[in-house]
C-alpha positions as CSV (number, residue, x, y, z in Angstrom):
1,M,0.0,0.0,0.0
2,S,1.4,3.4,-1.0
3,E,2.1,6.1,1.6
4,I,-0.6,8.4,0.2
5,V,-3.3,5.8,0.6
6,K,-2.2,5.2,4.2
7,L,-2.3,8.9,5.0
8,L,-5.7,9.5,3.4
9,S,-7.0,6.6,5.4
10,Q,-5.8,8.3,8.5
11,V,-7.4,11.6,7.4
12,M,-10.7,9.8,6.9
13,A,-10.6,8.3,10.3
14,E,-9.7,11.6,12.0
15,V,-12.3,13.7,10.1
16,G,-15.3,11.4,10.4
17,A,-18.7,12.9,9.5
18,V,-19.3,16.5,8.2
19,R,-22.8,17.5,9.0
20,K,-25.1,19.7,6.8
21,G,-24.7,22.6,9.2
22,D,-25.4,25.5,6.8
23,K,-28.9,26.8,6.1
24,N,-30.3,28.1,2.9
25,Q,-32.9,30.6,4.1
26,Q,-34.7,31.1,0.8
27,Q,-35.4,27.4,0.0
28,N,-35.2,26.2,3.6
29,F,-32.8,23.3,3.4
30,N,-29.5,22.4,5.0
31,F,-26.3,21.8,3.1
32,R,-22.6,21.3,3.5
33,G,-20.8,24.2,1.9
34,V,-17.2,24.1,0.7
35,D,-16.0,26.1,3.7
36,A,-17.5,23.6,6.2
37,V,-15.9,20.7,4.3
38,V,-12.5,22.3,3.9
39,N,-12.5,23.5,7.6
40,A,-13.2,19.9,8.7
41,V,-10.6,18.3,6.4
42,S,-7.7,20.8,6.2
43,P,-6.4,20.2,9.8
44,A,-6.2,16.5,9.2
45,L,-4.5,16.9,5.8
46,R,-1.9,19.3,7.4
47,K,-1.3,16.8,10.2
48,A,-0.7,14.0,7.7
49,G,1.5,16.2,5.5
50,V,-0.7,15.8,2.5
51,I,-1.2,18.6,0.1
52,V,-3.8,18.9,-2.7
53,T,-3.2,20.5,-6.1
54,P,-5.9,21.3,-8.7
55,Q,-5.6,21.2,-12.5
56,V,-8.5,22.3,-14.7
57,I,-8.5,19.9,-17.7
58,D,-11.7,21.1,-19.3
59,Y,-13.6,24.4,-19.1
60,Q,-16.8,25.5,-20.9
61,Y,-18.5,28.8,-20.5
62,G,-21.9,29.9,-21.8
63,S,-25.0,31.8,-20.8
64,V,-28.6,30.9,-20.3
65,T,-31.8,32.9,-19.9
66,V,-33.9,31.7,-17.0
67,G,-37.1,32.7,-15.2
68,S,-40.1,34.7,-16.2
69,K,-38.0,37.9,-16.0
70,G,-35.5,36.6,-18.6
71,T,-32.5,36.8,-16.3
72,V,-29.2,36.1,-18.1
73,M,-26.9,33.9,-16.1
74,G,-23.4,32.6,-16.7
75,H,-23.2,28.8,-17.0
76,V,-19.9,27.2,-16.3
77,K,-18.8,23.6,-16.6
78,V,-15.4,22.4,-15.4
79,M,-13.5,19.2,-15.2
80,V,-10.8,19.3,-12.6
81,R,-8.1,16.9,-11.7
82,Y,-7.1,17.0,-8.0
83,T,-3.8,15.3,-6.9
84,F,-3.2,14.4,-3.3
85,H,0.6,14.4,-2.6
86,A,2.3,12.5,0.3
87,P,5.7,13.6,1.7
88,D,7.4,10.5,0.2
89,G,6.4,11.6,-3.3
90,S,3.5,9.1,-3.8
91,S,0.2,10.6,-5.0
92,L,-3.4,9.8,-5.8
93,E,-5.5,11.6,-8.5
94,T,-9.2,12.1,-8.7
95,I,-11.1,13.8,-11.5
96,V,-14.3,15.7,-10.7
97,P,-16.9,17.5,-13.0
98,A,-18.9,20.4,-11.7
99,E,-21.1,23.2,-13.0
100,S,-22.8,26.3,-11.7
101,F,-25.0,29.3,-12.7
102,D,-24.5,32.9,-11.6
103,S,-26.0,36.2,-12.7
104,G,-22.7,38.0,-11.9
105,D,-19.1,37.1,-12.2
106,K,-19.0,34.2,-9.7
107,A,-20.0,31.2,-11.9
108,T,-16.4,29.9,-12.3
109,A,-15.6,30.4,-8.6
110,K,-18.8,28.5,-7.7
111,A,-18.0,25.7,-10.1
112,M,-14.5,25.3,-8.7
113,S,-15.9,25.3,-5.1
114,V,-18.4,22.6,-6.0
115,A,-15.7,20.5,-7.6
116,F,-13.3,20.8,-4.6
117,R,-16.1,20.0,-2.1
118,T,-17.2,17.0,-4.2
119,C,-13.6,15.8,-4.5
120,L,-13.1,15.9,-0.7
121,L,-16.5,14.4,0.1
122,Q,-16.2,11.5,-2.4
123,T,-12.4,10.7,-2.1
124,L,-12.6,10.7,1.7
125,C,-16.1,9.2,1.8
126,L,-17.3,11.8,4.3
127,P,-20.7,10.9,5.7
128,T,-23.3,13.4,7.0
129,D,-24.1,11.3,10.2
130,E,-27.8,11.8,9.4
131,T,-30.6,9.4,8.9
132,D,-30.9,8.0,5.4
133,P,-34.0,9.5,3.7
134,D,-34.9,6.0,2.5
135,A,-34.8,4.5,6.0
136,N,-38.5,5.0,6.4
137,S,-41.3,4.3,3.9
138,Y,-45.0,5.1,3.9
139,E,-47.9,3.8,2.0
140,R,-51.1,5.6,1.3
141,A,-54.4,3.7,0.7
142,P,-57.9,5.1,0.1
143,S,-60.7,4.3,2.6
144,K,-62.7,1.2,2.0
145,A,-65.7,3.4,0.9
146,A,-63.6,5.2,-1.7
147,A,-61.9,2.1,-2.9
148,T,-65.3,0.5,-3.7
149,H,-66.7,3.6,-5.4
150,P,-67.3,2.9,-9.2
151,A,-65.6,6.2,-10.2
152,M,-62.5,5.3,-8.1
153,Q,-62.4,1.8,-9.6
154,A,-62.6,3.1,-13.1
155,R,-59.9,5.7,-12.4
156,Q,-57.6,2.9,-11.0
157,Q,-58.2,0.8,-14.1
158,D,-57.3,3.6,-16.4
159,A,-54.3,4.9,-14.4
160,P,-51.0,4.4,-16.2
161,V,-48.2,2.5,-14.6
162,V,-45.5,4.9,-13.6
163,P,-41.9,3.4,-13.3
164,I,-40.8,4.7,-9.9
165,S,-37.3,4.0,-8.5
166,G,-37.8,2.9,-4.9
167,N,-40.5,4.4,-2.6
168,A,-42.5,7.3,-3.8
169,A,-41.1,10.8,-3.2
170,S,-42.3,12.4,0.1
171,Q,-44.2,15.7,0.2
172,K,-41.1,17.2,1.8
173,Q,-38.9,16.1,-1.1
174,I,-41.4,17.4,-3.7
175,G,-41.6,20.8,-1.9
176,A,-37.8,21.0,-1.8
177,I,-37.5,20.3,-5.5
178,K,-40.1,23.0,-6.4
179,A,-38.4,25.5,-4.2
180,L,-35.0,24.7,-5.6
181,L,-36.3,24.9,-9.2
182,R,-37.6,28.4,-8.4
183,G,-34.3,29.3,-6.8
184,V,-32.3,28.5,-10.0
185,G,-34.9,30.0,-12.3
186,L,-36.1,26.8,-13.9
187,E,-39.7,26.4,-14.8
188,G,-42.0,24.7,-17.3
189,D,-40.2,22.7,-20.0
190,A,-36.8,23.7,-18.8
191,A,-37.5,22.3,-15.3
192,K,-38.9,19.1,-16.8
193,T,-35.9,18.7,-19.0
194,F,-33.5,19.2,-16.1
195,I,-35.4,16.6,-14.0
196,E,-35.6,14.0,-16.8
197,S,-31.9,14.4,-17.7
198,T,-31.0,13.9,-14.0
199,I,-33.0,10.7,-13.4
200,G,-32.7,9.3,-17.0
201,R,-36.4,8.8,-17.7
202,A,-39.5,10.8,-18.7
203,V,-41.9,12.1,-16.1
204,G,-45.2,13.9,-16.2
205,S,-44.8,15.8,-12.9
206,V,-42.6,15.9,-9.8
207,S,-45.0,13.8,-7.9
208,E,-44.1,10.8,-10.2
209,L,-40.6,10.7,-8.8
210,G,-39.4,7.9,-6.6
211,S,-37.7,8.8,-3.3
212,R,-34.2,8.0,-4.6
213,E,-34.9,9.9,-7.8
214,A,-36.1,12.9,-5.8
215,S,-32.9,12.8,-3.8
216,K,-30.8,12.8,-7.0
217,V,-32.8,15.8,-8.3
218,I,-32.4,17.7,-5.1
219,E,-28.7,17.1,-5.0
220,A,-28.3,18.1,-8.7
221,L,-30.2,21.4,-8.0
222,K,-28.1,22.1,-5.0
223,E,-25.0,21.5,-7.1
224,A,-26.3,24.0,-9.6
225,K,-26.6,26.6,-6.8
226,G,-23.1,25.7,-5.5
227,E,-24.5,24.1,-2.3
228,E,-24.9,20.7,-0.8
């Protein structure tokens, strides 16, 4: 085993979990910002003598118009190679894609922050120490009277089968997705396209998402905002 792998294993053990301690007041969700992750990891990296160097290997810049007001936002996509260096010269590389939107001049900075945070979270496998959203499941069933009503029976017979990944999305997840979509200025067909490209299938509405699909969409929208 190389020295860098041993040292990163020590860093993982020392850092442990990084909670979602930051709060987005507009969309009312918690996230782990780049500052929280770096502040948690940096002391352990210094103690181990490990340094991290970035190299942008791909960069794409464009602009998109979002929202009913037609706000023009910069859209940046980056592919960054991060190299972890040990004192003995051994190293470990990881490549991370990231993207962000910004109406000012911060799109590139946001994308780089997202890339570095993702690099640290995934390379060091940093958990949140929170309950898995799929730990609990709930089923909804109509009352016996409703279930035997002719109109309800006809509706059930005509209802299409929707391919849902895992349990159905909770109302909390659906509310979070709608709030995040508004936060990044996505609506109508643009919002639908974003969701479908994230989960890899067509959907008629957010309520058709499975719990795991909803989690993926939420994470993707937070990435677009430079938050986790």
